[in-house]
C-alpha positions in Angstrom: 0.0 0.0 0.0 1.5 3.3 -1.1 -1.1 5.8 -0.4 -4.7 6.8 0.5 -7.7 6.9 -1.6 -8.5 10.1 -3.4 -10.8 12.2 -1.3 -14.1 12.8 -3.2 -15.3 16.2 -4.0 -18.9 17.3 -4.4 -20.7 14.9 -6.8 -17.7 12.6 -7.0 -17.3 9.0 -5.9 -17.0 8.4 -2.1 -14.1 6.1 -2.6 -11.2 6.2 -5.0 -8.1 4.1 -5.5 -4.8 5.4 -6.8 -1.6 3.4 -6.0 -3.1 2.1 -2.7 -6.2 2.2 -0.6 -7.6 2.8 2.9 -9.5 -0.3 3.9 -11.3 1.5 6.7 -12.9 3.9 4.1 -14.1 1.0 2.0 -15.4 -0.8 5.1 -17.4 2.3 6.0 -19.0 2.5 2.6 -19.9 -1.2 2.6 -21.3 -0.9 6.1 -23.7 1.8 4.7 -24.6 -0.5 1.9 -25.5 -3.3 4.2 -27.4 -1.0 6.5 -29.5 0.3 3.5 -30.2 -3.3 2.3 -31.2 -4.3 5.9 -34.1 -1.8 5.7 -36.0 -4.3 3.6 -34.2 -7.6 4.3 -34.7 -9.1 7.7 -32.5 -11.9 9.2 -30.3 -12.7 6.3 -27.1 -10.8 7.3 -24.9 -13.7 6.2 -26.5 -13.8 2.8 -26.2 -10.0 2.4 -22.5 -10.1 3.4 -21.5 -13.0 1.1 -23.5 -11.7 -1.9 -21.9 -8.2 -1.5 -18.5 -9.9 -1.2 -19.1 -11.8 -4.4 -20.0 -8.6 -6.2 -16.8 -7.0 -5.0 -14.7 -9.8 -6.4 -16.5 -9.7 -9.8 -17.9 -13.1 -9.2 -21.4 -14.5 -9.9 -23.8 -15.7 -7.2 -26.3 -18.5 -7.0 -29.0 -17.9 -4.4 -30.7 -21.1 -3.3 -33.9 -21.2 -1.1 -37.5 -21.9 -1.1 -40.0 -19.3 -2.5 -40.5 -16.3 -0.2 -37.2 -16.0 1.6 -36.3 -12.7 -0.2 -33.9 -13.9 -2.9 -35.2 -11.5 -5.5 -35.6 -8.7 -3.0 -32.0 -9.2 -1.9 -30.6 -8.9 -5.4 -32.7 -5.8 -6.2 -31.9 -4.1 -2.9 -28.1 -4.6 -3.3 -28.2 -3.2 -6.8 -30.1 -0.1 -5.6 -27.9 0.5 -2.6 -24.7 0.1 -4.8 -26.1 2.5 -7.4 -25.9 -0.1 -10.2 -28.2 -0.7 -13.1 -30.5 -3.7 -12.4 -32.5 -6.0 -14.8 -34.4 -9.2 -14.2 -35.1 -12.2 -16.4 -37.8 -14.6 -15.4 -36.6 -17.9 -16.7 -39.3 -20.1 -18.2 -39.2 -23.2 -20.4 -39.9 -21.3 -23.6 -37.2 -18.6 -23.1 -34.8 -18.4 -26.0 -31.1 -17.6 -26.0 -31.8 -14.4 -28.0 -34.2 -13.3 -25.2 -31.2 -13.2 -23.0 -28.4 -11.9 -25.2 -30.3 -9.9 -27.8 -30.6 -10.2 -31.6 -30.5 -8.3 -34.8 -33.7 -6.6 -36.0 -34.5 -5.0 -39.3 -34.8 -1.2 -38.9 -34.9 1.4 -41.7 -33.7 -1.1 -44.3 -30.7 -2.3 -42.2 -30.1 -4.8 -39.4 -29.4 -3.3 -36.0 -28.4 -5.1 -32.9 -31.0 -5.1 -30.1 -29.3 -5.6 -26.8 -30.9 -8.1 -24.5 -31.3 -7.7 -20.7 -27.8 -9.3 -20.2 -26.4 -5.9 -21.0 -26.6 -4.5 -17.5 -24.6 -4.4 -14.3 -26.6 -6.6 -11.9 -28.7 -9.2 -13.7 -31.2 -11.3 -11.7 -31.6 -14.6 -13.4 -34.8 -15.7 -11.6 -35.3 -19.4 -11.3 -32.5 -20.2 -13.7 -33.2 -23.9 -13.6 -36.6 -23.4 -15.4 -35.0 -22.5 -18.7 -33.8 -25.2 -21.2 -30.1 -26.0 -21.3 -29.5 -24.0 -24.5 -30.7 -20.8 -22.9 -28.8 -21.6 -19.7 -25.7 -22.0 -21.8 -26.1 -18.6 -23.4 -26.1 -16.9 -20.0 -23.3 -19.0 -18.7 -21.1 -18.1 -21.7 -21.8 -14.4 -20.9 -20.8 -15.1 -17.3 -17.5 -16.7 -18.2 -16.4 -14.5 -21.2 -18.2 -11.3 -20.2 -19.2 -10.9 -23.8 -21.8 -12.3 -26.2 -21.4 -13.3 -29.8 -24.4 -12.9 -32.1 -24.2 -13.8 -35.8 -20.4 -13.8 -35.5 -20.2 -10.3 -34.0 -18.9 -10.0 -30.4 -20.4 -7.5 -28.0 -18.7 -6.6 -24.7 -20.8 -6.6 -21.5 -20.5 -3.7 -19.0 -17.4 -3.7 -16.8 -19.4 -4.5 -13.6 -21.6 -7.2 -15.1 -22.6 -9.6 -12.4 -25.2 -12.4 -12.4 -27.3 -13.2 -9.3 -29.2 -16.3 -10.1 -31.9 -17.9 -8.0 -32.9 -21.5 -7.7 -35.6 -23.4 -5.8 -34.0 -26.6 -4.4 -37.2 -28.5 -3.8 -38.7 -28.5 -7.3 -38.1 -31.4 -9.6 -40.8 -31.1 -12.2 -40.7 -28.6 -15.1 -37.1 -27.8 -14.4 -33.7 -28.3 -16.1 -31.1 -28.9 -13.4 -27.8 -27.2 -13.9 -24.9 -29.6 -14.4 -22.0 -29.7 -11.9 -19.8 -27.9 -14.5 -22.4 -25.1 -14.9 -22.8 -24.7 -11.1 -19.1 -24.4 -10.8 -19.2 -21.2 -12.9 -20.7 -19.4 -9.9 -18.1 -18.0 -7.5 -20.5 -18.6 -4.6 -23.6 -20.5 -3.8 -25.5 -19.0 -0.9 -28.4 -20.7 0.9 -31.2 -18.5 2.3 -32.9 -20.3 5.2 -36.3 -19.7 6.9 -36.2 -16.8 9.4 -36.8 -17.2 13.1 -40.2 -16.5 14.7 -39.0 -13.1 15.9 -37.7 -12.3 12.4 -40.9 -13.4 10.8 -42.9 -11.0 13.0 -40.6 -8.2 11.9 -41.0 -9.2 8.3 -44.7 -9.0 8.7 -44.3 -5.4 10.0 -42.1 -4.5 7.1 -44.0 -6.2 4.3 -45.3 -3.0 2.8 -41.9 -1.4 3.0 -40.3 -4.3 1.1 -42.8 -3.9 -1.7 -42.2 -0.2 -2.0 -38.4 -0.7 -2.0 -37.7 2.8 -0.5 -33.9 2.5 -0.8 -31.4 5.1 -2.0 -28.0 4.6 -3.5 -25.3 4.9 -0.8 -22.5 4.0 -3.1 -21.8 4.4 -6.9 -20.5 2.3 -9.7 -17.2 4.1 -9.3 -17.1 2.9 -5.7 -17.8 -0.7 -6.7 -15.1 -0.5 -9.4 -12.6 0.9 -6.9 -13.5 -1.7 -4.3 -12.9 -4.5 -6.9 -9.4 -3.2 -7.5 -8.9 -2.8 -3.7 -9.9 -6.5 -3.1 -6.9 -7.6 -5.1 -4.7 -5.6 -2.8 -5.9 -7.2 0.4 -3.0 -9.1 1.9 -3.2 -12.9 1.9 -0.5 -14.1 4.2 1.3 -17.3 3.0 0.0 -19.1 6.1 -3.6 -18.2 5.1 -2.9 -19.4 1.6 -1.7 -22.7 3.0 -4.8 -22.9 5.3 -7.1 -22.5 2.2 -5.1 -25.1 0.3 -5.3 -27.6 3.1 -9.1 -27.1 3.6 -9.7 -27.7 -0.1 -7.5 -30.8 0.0 -9.4 -32.2 3.0 -12.7 -32.0 1.0 -11.1 -34.5 -1.5 -10.1 -37.0 1.2 -13.6 -37.6 2.6 -14.5 -41.3 2.0 -17.9 -40.4 0.7 -16.8 -37.7 -1.7 -16.4 -38.6 -5.4 -15.0 -35.2 -6.4 -13.8 -32.7 -3.9 -13.2 -29.0 -4.5 -11.0 -28.0 -7.4 -8.3 -25.3 -7.6 -11.1 -23.0 -8.8 -12.7 -23.6 -5.4 -9.5 -22.5 -3.7 -9.4 -19.4 -5.8 -13.0 -18.6 -5.0 -12.4 -19.1 -1.3 -9.4 -16.8 -1.3 -11.3 -14.1 -3.2 -14.3 -14.2 -1.0 -12.1 -14.1 2.1 -10.4 -11.0 0.7 -13.7 -9.3 0.0 -15.0 -10.1 3.5 -11.9 -8.6 5.0 -12.4 -5.4 3.0 -16.1 -5.2 4.1 -14.8 -5.4 7.7 -12.4 -2.5 6.9 -9.3 -4.6 7.0 -6.5 -4.8 4.5 -5.5 -8.3 5.5 -7.3 -11.7 5.7 -7.7 -13.6 9.0 -8.8 -17.2 9.4 -12.3 -16.2 10.4 -12.8 -14.6 6.9 -11.9 -18.0 5.4 -14.3 -19.9 7.7 -17.1 -17.5 6.8 -16.6 -17.9 3.1 -15.9 -21.7 3.1 -19.5 -22.9 2.6 -20.4 -20.4 -0.1 -17.2 -21.1 -2.1 -17.0 -24.9 -1.7 -20.3 -26.6 -1.0 -21.5 -26.5 -4.6 -18.1 -27.8 -5.9 -18.3 -31.1 -3.9 -19.8 -34.2 -5.7 -20.8 -37.0 -3.3 -20.9 -40.7 -3.9 -24.4 -42.2 -4.2 -24.1 -43.9 -0.8 -23.5 -40.5 0.9 -27.2 -39.7 0.8 -28.0 -42.9 2.6 -25.5 -42.0 5.3 -27.0 -38.6 5.7 -23.8 -36.8 4.5 -24.2 -33.5 2.6 -21.6 -31.2 1.1 -22.1 -28.8 4.0 -21.0 -31.6 6.4 -17.9 -32.3 4.4 -16.8 -28.7 4.5 -17.6 -28.6 8.3 -15.4 -31.6 8.9 -12.6 -30.1 6.7 -12.7 -26.9 8.8 -12.5 -29.0 12.0 -9.5 -31.1 10.8 -7.4 -28.2 9.5 -5.8 -26.1 12.2 -6.0 -22.4 11.5 -2.8 -20.4 11.5 
């Protein structure tokens, strides 16, 4: 770190990065973002933090949960609080790839490219497993390459393009499950659970508020871009890197695991840990950051043997056991 962020003048970004950064400044901005989102989201602090961390790393997010646990609201609220453009695609069985990426239309005697909803900064892919594989593939290509090719012409997506996809884990009819390789494209898979009784009472009180979405941007796209650069500068001590590598290796050693987390999982875990550190206003990663990010980064990258289900073993348990076996530095 060689300096402090540029101080913003009137109408300028609240955060800037030159040759270095002040982690506390970023932490303050991200705290305001989470506070703004919490006005309409009750009891999902972990999901808010991890989704925000994923956005700050430039990674895509898969939100899993039953209907009604605020997956869609979370995505829209974060986009609003961050000051980013937001679009939503409701995935259905008859959705075509061109409905996602766009297509050429005839206008005034010539063909003009009509940009699809994928050309945005935060894209909500609602119920992604309801669309056929060909349409899923069109979106996943955009996620990986951050560009789309239509009729041989390549079109770049916005710099801050991020996909937040949702999926209902209990539906098995009328859906097209994502393959393991497709799920692996998501940096994080975050599960939203049922709220507690007390939280449910508060949700009832805030129900009208959530529908009105009375949120204001407390950050800007310049802040998000600066934060993404700052995440790369968060210090990852060699002992923390070794800690991450050992955790990932332990997921492969479980007797009921067919395929454990890959090196991509280790990269995802390191990036999420760095972003969580920045959200906390720190310029360095600690073991608790790694532990908090572990399930989001690794659960969906673990493929179990058939007999694991009979034994009651889930990927979450494999990661828990790996965290228990590896001593933190």
